[in-house]
N, C-alpha and C positions, 0 to 999 in steps of 0.2 A: 338517576338521582334526579332532583330539580334542577340543584343548585350548579352542578357539574355541566346537563344539558346549557342551561345560559349561559355557563363562563364558554365551553366551548362553542357557540355563536358569537361571541361577539369577543370574541379571542385575540379579533383584526382590528380592533376599533380604537382597544386601548394597550395601553402599557403596561407592565410590572405594576407600579408607583399606581396607575389606575386603580387596579386589580385589589392591590392593596387593600388600599383606602376604600373601596368597594368592601372587600370582606371585613375590616371592620366594622362599618357602621350596619353592616347585618347585623353582627355580633354584636353589639351596643345596642342594637334594636329590640334582641330578646326580653320577653316583661319583665323576668326574674334578675337579671339588671340592670334593666330601668327604676326597679324595684331598688337594688343597693342603691343607685345614686338616688334615688329620690329621698329614702331616710335617711340618707346622711347628708345630704347637701339640701336640701328642701326642709324648708323648719315645717309647713304643715303635716308632714308625714313622720316625721322622727319619732311619733309615741306608736306609730302602725310595725307589726312584724311586717317582713321580708315577703314572708308567705302572701297576706294577706294584702299587701299594696298591690303584689303581682297576680293576685287574683281574682281581687275583689275591685279595685279602686285603677289598678291603670285601665282604659276602657278601649274598646276595639283594638283594631291589629295599629303599630305605629309606623305615618306611614313613612316611608327611606326617600330621599330623595325625587318627590311625588308632585311637592307642593311650592308652586314657585312663589319667592319674596316678593315681587312686584307685583300686583294686582293684572297689568295690561301682558304680561307674560303667563305661557303657560308650559309646564315640564311636558315632555313626551315622554316619559319613561315608562311604559307599557308593562302590565304584568309580567311578560315574555324575557323584556329586557333587565342587564343586570342592573338592580337597584342599588341604586350611593357611587354609582361612578361621577356624579357629580361632583367638582372639586371648587372649593372656593368660589369663581367666579365667574366659571363656566361650563357648559355640561359636552360631553364625548361629541355630539352631535350638534347644540347651537349655542347662545350665549346665553339662554335660561339661567336664571340663578336660582337654587332651589335651598328649603331648609332641608340640612342634612337628616335629621330625625325630627319627624316633628308628632305628639301625640297627644291624648286626653286624658286626663285624671279627674278620678269622681270624689270629696271629701263630704264626709255624712256633717250635717251642722245641725242647733235645734227645728226650724222647721222645714229646711230640704236639702238634699243636696247640695251640693257646689264645685261645680263643673272651673277646672283647671285646664289652659291651653298650654302645650309647655316643648319645649323645643329644644333639641342638644345636636351641638355641635364640638365635629374634631378639629383641632387647627394647630397644625405642627409648624409651620411656619411662624415664628415669633414677630417680626419683623416685616410683616407685610407692605409697610407703607404706613399703613395710620395704626392707631391706637387702638388694640383687640376689643378691649371694651366698647370702645364707641361706635363699634360695630355689633357689638351683645344691645346694646341703649337700641339702637337701630331697626336689631332686631323685633325687638319688643314693640317697637310702636309701630309697625308692621303689621304684629299680630292682635295689636287692639285696633287698628284701624280696619282690617280686615274681616274685622265681626260685624259691619254695619250691610245688614240683609243678609245675616247667615244667622247669627246671633243675636241683633239687634236690628228695629226699622222703626224711622220715624227719630221721634225724640225721646225713644225709650234706653236712652243713656243706663238705668239703674241694673238694664242687663247684662252689660259689658263684662266681659268674664277676666278675673285673671291671668295673666301671663308670664310665662318663665322661661328665660334662656340659658342652658347650662354651656358653657364651653371647655373642653378639655384639652388646654397644652401642653402637646406631648414633650415639646420642646423647648423650655423656657433656659433663659440663662441664668446659670446658679443661683444668685440671690432671689430669685423665685420660686426653685426646687420647693416644692414639697409644701404647699400652702394652700389654703381655700378664702377665696374671698367673696363678699355678697355686697351686689349693690342694691335697694331699695328705697322707694321714696317714705320720707318719714314727715311728723308735721313739729312745727315750731312754733311758739306763740310768739310773736313779739308786743302783745299787746291785749292783756288779759289774758285769762288760765280756761275760756272755751274748750275742749278738745272733742273735734269731730270722730264719730266713726271708722274705726280701723279699714273697716271692707269696704269706706265709700271711696277713699283715696288709695289703697297697699294694692294698685293694680298691675306693679311689674316689679321683678325682678331678677337680674342678671348674677349667674354664679360662675366664676372663673376658678377651674381647678388647673393648679399645674404642677405637671406630677412631677419625679424625679429621681433618683438613685433610690430603689427598691430595698435595698442592703442598708441605708442610713436608718438611724434611730428616730426618726422623723416621719416618715413615712410609714403611716400605720393605715387600719382602719381600709376607708374607700380610694386612699394615694395608693395604698399598695395591692387593693384588691384590682386597680384600672391599670397598673404599671406593670401585674404580673398578666393580666391579663390584653393587653396591645403591646406588651413585649415583644422584640424581635431574637430576644438573644435565647429566651427559655423557648423548648419545646416541644410540642403540643401534648406528649405524654404527662411531664411536669406541670402546664399550667392547668390540662384538664385533672393532676393529683392536686396540687395547693385549691382550686377552686372549688372540689370536693370536700377537702378536708376540712381547710379554714374555712369559706363561706357553705358550707351546705349545699352546693349548687349541684344536685343529679344533674347527672348526664346523659341527657336525651340524647338523641341520634341530632337531632339540628344542629343542636350547641355544640356538638361533640364534631361534626362533620364542618362546623362552621367553624371550627377553632381549629382542628388542624389545615383546613384549608387556607387559614391565612400567618399560620404558620407556615407553611411550604412556600406561601407568594413572598415571603419577610425574607425566605431565602435568597431568590429571588431575585429582590430589589437589592440586598446586600451585594451580593457579588457583584452585580451592574454597578452598584456604586463604588464598591473598591477599585474597577477595572474602570472606573469613571475620573476615579482620583488621579490612579495612574496617566492616566491619558491626558490629562491635563497639568500637572505636575511635568511631565515630559511636554509639554508644550510652549508651558511658562518657560520652560527650562530650569528647572528648579530641581537639583540634584543634593538630597539631603543624605550624605556621606558619614560615615563614623569621626570623621575630622572634623564634621560642623557638629555645632552645640543643636541641642532641643530648642535655647532661647532663637536662634538663627530662621529654623525651620518655622517656630512663629511667627517670625520676624515675616516672613515673605508670607506665608497663608493669607497675612494679617495685610497688605499692602494690595495683593490681589484682589483680596474680598472688598478693601475700601475701593480700589478702580473701578469695580464691577457695578458693586451696589451702591456707589457716590454716599459713602455714609463716614462717619468720624469711626477712629480706633478704639473708643472705647466703646460701638457697637458692635464693632466688626471682631472685639476678642469675647464679647454676649455671645453675639451667633454664634462662634469659635469653642462657647464654653472655655475660657480659659480662666483658671484660679486666681483670686484677686492676686496671690502672693505671685504667680507667674506673670502676671502682669506690668504691675514694676518695674520687673525683667526687659520685658518685652516694650515698656515705654522707654527707658533706661538705653536701649540698645538702639531704638529707632530717632533715638534725638532727633538733631530737626527735620527727619521726615516726617514725624507728627506734623510737623506749620505745613508744608507741603500738600495735605489733603484738605 
């Protein structure tokens, strides 16, 4: 099997986390999965059937970690390398920044087919040191500017294609969970009522998808779909059953193998995470015994995170996904400790 061959060749160059991220991106790059995301999150495709989007409107094969974000850099992931190993800001071999998944989609119009350039990103770290939405807008800017000499030349700006950047945030703080926000260019009349044609300025859209607990009432539609798909708690058979029964996704050999591969890798990541957590706890001298309360344990974790990440207690609690009720208890217990950071 091609996937297994690729993984075996690159096992020495990537850790479990990178391999898991790569598996997620490969799974997400399947056209039927992209079609579900387009139908639920991109306004232009909401009126179309998922199968129609996958079979008729998504053009060619999605590019996974192949296209450099910056024009003076080139990704060196050839077809025999693990696709998708690019993680956030660097590849496993060099510093080239690539789009996680980039693809083209078509739309019928009165006169001609309209082409849209789309980018899909997986974001695990909600606090990377900058607002994620700003990076999404920047990626749209790169996709717009990169069209020069590819989609248009000289001064033919009328040929610029719309770009859409979609971000799946898998570990947002509780206040963001199970929400989808869309950002786009809008016209506002300051004086007069003259309106421009929408297609002349509606050239970029950023979609932020914040996943949450799939068992909560708010987790429906595409939110539940993506949470189930990317869950590290459900095993492969459970995922396949839900995808088939609830979303009518046929389990082709390709999708079935990628779901299984991702589930297997997620177990390795989870086991390493538990082991690492125990090691860190021992190193930091934290002993959470029966005589110590849950709040004290959380306070210790907050303090460590504040020291390491140089962040406030509020940010640390969001990263740790501490509930609003427990936040007050932690802050009260910390007392003067808060002012020290």
